[in-house]
N, C-alpha and C positions, 0 to 999 in steps of 0.2 A: 658434796653440795650440788644441787640441781642446776641445770643450765639457766633456769629462770632466776634463781637466787644469784648466780654469778652475774647475769646481766643487770639485775637490780643493784647489786653492790657496785658494779662498774659505773652505772648511771649516777649513783649517789656520790661516788668518788669524783666523777667528772664535774658534777654540780658544785661540790665543795672546792675543787681546784679552781674553777672559774670564779667562785665567790671570793676566795682568798686573793686571787690575782686582781680582780676588779677592785677589791677593797684597798689593796696596796696602791693601785693606780689612782683611785679616788682620793686617797689620803695625800698622795704626792701632788695632785692637782689643786688641792685646797690651799696649799701654801702660797699660791700666787694670787688669791682672790682680792687682796687689798693692795697689791703692788702698784696699781695705777692711781691709788688714792694718797700715796705718801706725800705728794707735794700740796695736798689740800690743807695741811696744817704746818705750823712752824716747828722747828726742832723735832722732826718726826723720829719715832723709835718703833720699829716693827719687830715683834717677837712671834713665836709660834708655840702653841700648846701641844701636848702629847697626842692629841687627835689630829694634828696637822693644821687646824684652823688658825689664821693669823690674828694678832691683836695689835692695834695701832694706837699709840699715844703721841701727844704733842701739845702745842700751845696755839691759841688763837686769840689775838687781841689781849694778851696777857693772862688768859685763863687756860687751865688745863683741859685737854680734850681726851676722851677715851672712846675708841671705836672697837667693838667686839662683834664677832659672828657667833650666833647661838643656834645650833641645830636643835630642832624641836621634833622629836618622834612621838611625843605624847599626844597624838592626834586621833580623833575618832571620826571614822568615815571620811578622812581626808589624807592626802599624801603628806609625808614629812615636809616641814617648812624650815627654811634657813632665814633667820632674822638678823638684820643689821641694827645693832644697838649703839647709838651715838649719844654720848653724855658730855655736857659742858659743866664743869665744877664751878660753882659761883655761890659762895656763902651769903645767905640773906636770912637772918633769924626772924625777920618780920613777916616772912611769907607763910601762909597756910599751905599745907600739902594738897596736891590735886593730881588725879590720874584720870585720863580719858582713854578707855579701852574699847577698841572696835571689835564687833562680833565676838563677844566673850563666849568661851566654851567651857570654862571652869578648869582647864588644864594648863593655863598659862603660868608655868612655874617661874618664868622670868619677870612676870608682871608685879608691880607694887600695888595694884588696884585693891586687892583683898585686904591689904594692911590698913586701909583707911576706913574709919568708922561710919561716916555719913554718906548716904547715896544722894546725889544731887540731880535735879531735873536738867535735861539738856536744853540749852538756849534754842530759840527759834532759828531754824536753818541748819542746825547740827544734825547729821544723819541719825535716824531713829535707832540704828543698830549699835549704839554706843552705850557703855556703862560708865557713868561718871561717879567717882567717889572722892572724898576729901575730908579734910578736917572741918570742925565747926567754924563757920565764918568764911569758908572758901567760896560761897556763892558770889560775893562781890568780885573776887578775883576772876571767877569763871565768866561773869558778865563783862568784865573789862577785856577779856581775851576772846570773846565770842566770835568776832569777825575774823580774827586771825586763825582761830581753830577751824572755822568753816573753810577757809582757804587751804589750810594744811590737809584737812580730811578729805578734800576733793580728790586727793591721790588715793586710789583704792589699795595701794600697797602699805599705807600707814596702819600700824597695829596699835600703838600706844603713844600717848604724849603724857609726860610726867613732869611735875614741878614740885620740888621740895625745898627746904631751907638750905640744902647742900648743893643744889644744882638742878639741871634740866636734862631731860632725856627724850629722844624719839626712837621708837622701835619700828622698823620698816622692813617689809619683805625683800629679801635679797635673792631668793631662789626657792624652787620646789623640787622635791625628790622625784626620781624616776619611778614610774609605776611598776615596771617589771621587777626591778631589784627589790622594791619594797614588798611586793606581794609574794615573790618567790623566796627571797633570802632575808627579808626584813632588814635590808641595808638601806642607808640613806645616801644615795648618790645624787649630788646636786650638779648634774652635768652642765646645765646651762647657766649656773649661778655666776654672776660677775657683778662687781661693784665698780662702776665707772666713777672717775673723779668728779664728773658733773653731778652725779647722784649724791655723793657725799657732800659736795659743796652746797647743793640745794638744801639738804637736811641741816647743815651748819647755819645757813642763812635763816632758815625757819626757826632754829633754836635761838639765834641772835635776836630775831624779831620778838619772839615770845619773852626772852630775857629782858629786853628793853621795857616791854609793857609791864611785866611782873615786877621789875625793879622799881619802876615809877609807882606802882601800886604799893609796894613795900615801904617806900619812902613816905608816901602820903599817910600810910597806916601808922607808921612810927612817929610822925610829926605830932 
């Protein structure tokens, strides 16, 4: 084997070693991403998936809450994203389904937007880069929520707001992958990702506000 081939093989081995080491370190670091949020819900239960990412469940004002971290590597011309998905379960059969998706790229595997048949016009004041879809008759619910949606979407980290007959969800950016690891090793290392208790509490407050308006709409619709 030539010297050049030996050097090349040594370089590849070194890169692979560093990649494996950093992957293990990143996986270990993921476990603590939601540790600071545990007290944001009642009766918290924190678990971890095989990828190391935590999942938090609990209760809030008598309703079940689920908090998940979703790594998104299906990005085009962008770095990998880490999404914070917060769901409040709240059965309301009278509600039409609705999804407000910000800056759609067509690769949002976690989004419910594409499941809804009708595309709705964005209310005045809602950012132009949103795609709103829902059930037939969701226009009135959208109008009732317009002011609240404008306030929530003022945060550039918001990716999706969803309302269904089973509950409500907000998907919000929690972190962005490191460029070097993504370009060289195709790894998703969210070095600066962190979910502060204040951030989760803000999302929960937003969901409660949306829930109150949607529930009032559902009651009026069912009357």
